[in-house]
C-alpha positions in Angstrom: 144.8 61.3 99.6 145.9 64.1 101.9 143.1 66.5 102.8 144.0 70.1 103.7 141.3 72.2 105.3 141.3 75.9 104.9 141.2 78.7 102.3 144.3 80.0 100.4 144.1 83.6 101.7 145.1 82.5 105.2 147.8 80.5 106.9 146.6 77.6 104.9 148.6 79.1 102.0 151.8 77.9 103.8 150.7 74.3 103.6 149.5 74.6 100.0 152.8 76.0 99.0 154.6 73.1 100.8 152.4 70.5 99.1 152.9 72.1 95.7 156.6 72.3 96.2 156.8 68.6 97.2 154.4 67.7 94.3 152.2 65.7 96.6 148.5 64.9 95.6 146.1 66.5 97.9 142.5 67.8 98.2 142.0 71.3 99.5 138.7 71.3 101.5 137.5 75.0 101.7 136.9 76.0 105.3 136.5 79.8 106.0 138.1 81.2 109.1 135.1 83.5 109.6 132.2 81.0 110.3 132.9 77.6 108.9 135.9 76.8 111.2 133.5 77.0 114.2 131.0 74.5 112.8 130.7 71.3 114.8 131.9 69.0 112.0 135.1 71.0 111.6 135.6 71.3 115.4 136.0 67.5 115.4 139.0 67.9 113.2 140.5 71.0 114.9 138.9 71.7 118.3 140.5 75.1 118.4 138.3 76.2 115.5 141.2 77.5 113.4 142.6 76.8 110.0 144.5 75.0 108.5 144.2 71.4 109.5 145.6 68.4 107.7 144.5 64.7 107.5 147.1 62.2 106.1 145.8 58.7 106.6 145.1 58.2 110.3 147.0 61.4 111.3 145.3 64.7 111.9 147.4 67.8 112.4 146.7 71.5 113.0 149.0 74.5 113.3 150.6 75.5 109.9 154.1 75.2 111.2 153.6 71.7 112.5 151.9 70.7 109.2 154.8 72.1 107.1 157.6 70.4 109.2 155.7 67.1 109.1 155.3 67.3 105.3 158.9 68.4 104.7 160.3 65.4 106.7 157.8 62.7 105.6 157.9 63.5 102.0 161.5 64.7 101.8 163.1 64.9 98.4 166.6 65.6 99.6 166.3 69.0 101.3 165.5 67.9 104.9 168.5 68.2 107.2 170.4 65.0 107.6 171.8 65.7 111.1 170.2 66.6 114.5 172.0 69.9 114.4 170.6 70.6 111.0 167.1 69.8 112.2 167.6 72.1 115.2 168.4 74.9 112.8 165.3 74.1 110.7 163.1 74.2 113.8 164.8 77.5 115.0 164.3 79.5 111.9 160.7 78.1 111.4 159.8 79.2 114.9 161.7 82.5 114.5 159.7 83.4 111.4 156.4 83.1 113.3 157.5 84.7 116.6 159.8 87.5 115.3 158.7 88.3 111.7 155.1 87.4 111.2 153.3 90.0 113.4 155.0 93.2 112.1 154.9 91.9 108.5 151.2 91.0 108.6 150.5 94.4 110.2 152.1 96.2 107.3 150.3 94.0 104.7 146.9 94.4 106.4 147.1 98.1 106.6 148.7 98.7 103.2 147.0 96.0 101.0 144.6 93.6 102.7 142.1 95.7 104.5 139.6 98.0 102.8 141.1 101.5 102.4 138.6 102.9 105.0 139.9 100.4 107.7 143.6 100.9 107.1 145.8 102.6 109.6 148.8 104.3 108.1 150.5 104.9 111.5 150.3 101.2 112.4 151.7 100.2 109.0 154.6 102.7 109.3 155.4 101.6 112.9 155.3 97.9 111.9 157.5 98.6 108.9 160.1 100.0 111.3 159.8 97.0 113.7 160.2 94.5 110.9 163.7 95.9 110.1 165.1 94.3 113.3 164.3 90.7 112.5 165.3 91.2 108.9 168.7 92.4 110.0 169.1 89.3 112.0 168.2 87.2 108.9 170.5 89.2 106.7 173.3 88.7 109.1 172.8 85.0 108.9 172.8 85.0 105.1 175.9 87.1 104.8 178.7 84.7 103.8 182.3 84.8 105.1 183.5 85.8 101.6 182.3 89.4 102.3 184.8 89.5 105.1 187.7 88.2 102.9 187.5 84.5 103.5 187.3 81.8 100.8 184.2 81.4 98.7 183.2 77.7 98.6 181.7 76.2 95.5 180.5 72.6 95.4 181.2 70.4 92.4 182.2 72.3 89.3 179.8 75.1 90.1 177.7 74.4 87.0 174.5 73.9 88.9 172.1 76.8 88.4 170.1 79.0 90.8 167.9 82.1 90.5 168.1 85.2 92.5 166.0 88.3 93.0 166.2 91.4 95.1 163.9 91.6 98.1 162.0 94.6 96.9 161.0 92.8 93.7 159.7 89.9 95.8 157.8 92.1 98.2 156.1 93.9 95.3 155.1 90.4 94.0 153.7 89.5 97.4 151.6 92.7 97.5 150.2 92.2 94.0 149.3 88.6 94.7 147.6 89.3 98.0 145.5 92.0 96.4 144.5 89.7 93.5 141.4 87.6 93.5 143.3 84.4 92.8 143.6 81.4 95.1 146.1 79.1 93.5 149.9 78.9 93.9 151.8 81.6 92.0 155.6 81.4 91.5 157.3 84.6 92.5 160.8 83.9 91.4 163.4 84.9 88.8 163.5 82.8 85.6 167.0 84.0 84.9 169.5 81.3 85.9 173.1 81.7 87.0 175.6 78.9 87.5 177.0 79.1 91.0 180.5 79.5 89.7 179.3 82.5 87.7 177.7 83.9 90.8 180.9 83.4 92.9 182.8 85.4 90.3 180.2 88.2 90.1 180.3 88.5 93.9 184.0 88.7 94.0 184.1 91.3 91.3 181.3 93.4 92.8 182.8 93.3 96.3 186.4 93.7 95.2 187.2 90.8 97.5 190.5 89.0 97.4 188.8 85.8 98.4 189.7 82.6 96.5 187.1 80.2 95.1 187.6 76.8 96.8 185.9 73.7 95.2 184.5 70.9 97.3 182.7 67.7 96.6 179.2 68.0 95.3 176.5 66.7 97.7 174.5 63.8 96.3 171.1 65.7 96.7 172.3 69.0 95.3 169.7 70.2 92.7 171.3 70.8 89.3 168.7 73.3 87.9 166.6 75.9 89.6 164.5 77.9 87.1 161.0 79.0 88.3 158.2 79.3 85.9 156.6 82.7 86.4 154.0 82.6 83.6 151.1 83.0 86.1 152.8 86.0 87.8 153.2 87.7 84.5 149.7 87.0 83.2 147.7 87.5 86.4 149.8 90.1 88.3 151.7 91.9 85.5 154.8 91.1 87.7 158.3 90.0 87.0 161.6 90.8 88.7 163.1 94.1 87.6 166.4 94.6 89.5 169.4 92.7 87.9 171.6 90.5 90.0 174.6 92.8 90.0 172.5 95.8 91.0 170.9 93.9 93.8 174.3 92.7 95.1 175.6 96.3 95.0 172.6 97.5 97.0 173.1 94.7 99.6 176.8 95.4 100.0 176.3 99.1 100.3 173.7 98.5 103.0 176.0 96.2 104.9 178.7 98.9 104.8 176.4 101.6 106.1 174.8 99.3 108.7 177.2 96.6 109.8 175.4 93.6 111.3 176.6 91.8 114.3 174.7 88.6 115.2 
């Protein structure tokens, strides 16, 4: 069985999330980043003295990004890219998240939620909140489909497959509540309200006032048919659930794009 060394309230959470998503049996061996990661027995596993580390058979890996990419590829259930170009994009955005987004985001969370109130620095948090806007604009630009510019809206299959959507402020509120909670198991922060993709396409066209047409293409073999997260834990433990309806979130996104056009 896979062994994952580390504690959930650290970068180990990334690997725990991946293992849970892939539904792979594993053992989480608690190793604190304060003292335990420097003990001789753990230094044999990761000589850097950091967490997480993973053992899968004869393989030992450290660095959370390397662990997640390995798990995603070895235990793929249809989502790993099937071309070299697709893999390159997966590597690009994974590295981007760590080099461009992680530092300012962690600074905000540390100084607004994680640290004891006496140790928080409001100025650092505010400065980091401003800095995080730059990489988020890059990401938003990549996620902005051509249909907002008037091109065709592509739907695969009959568009009956469902997905769930939530506005970013709802997700961030969920993150903050989870990080402040004394709970160390995975918690799903999603929206249980499903929308068929054809329904989504029509809502987007209506909200944007676009003249785009919906173009149907062949459904990929590995396209999931249902996406509906179970947020029971989030409701019971955090008192959290998404609040902003899909159409309201779309209108806010569109208005933001009109006020601050993104060029990537």
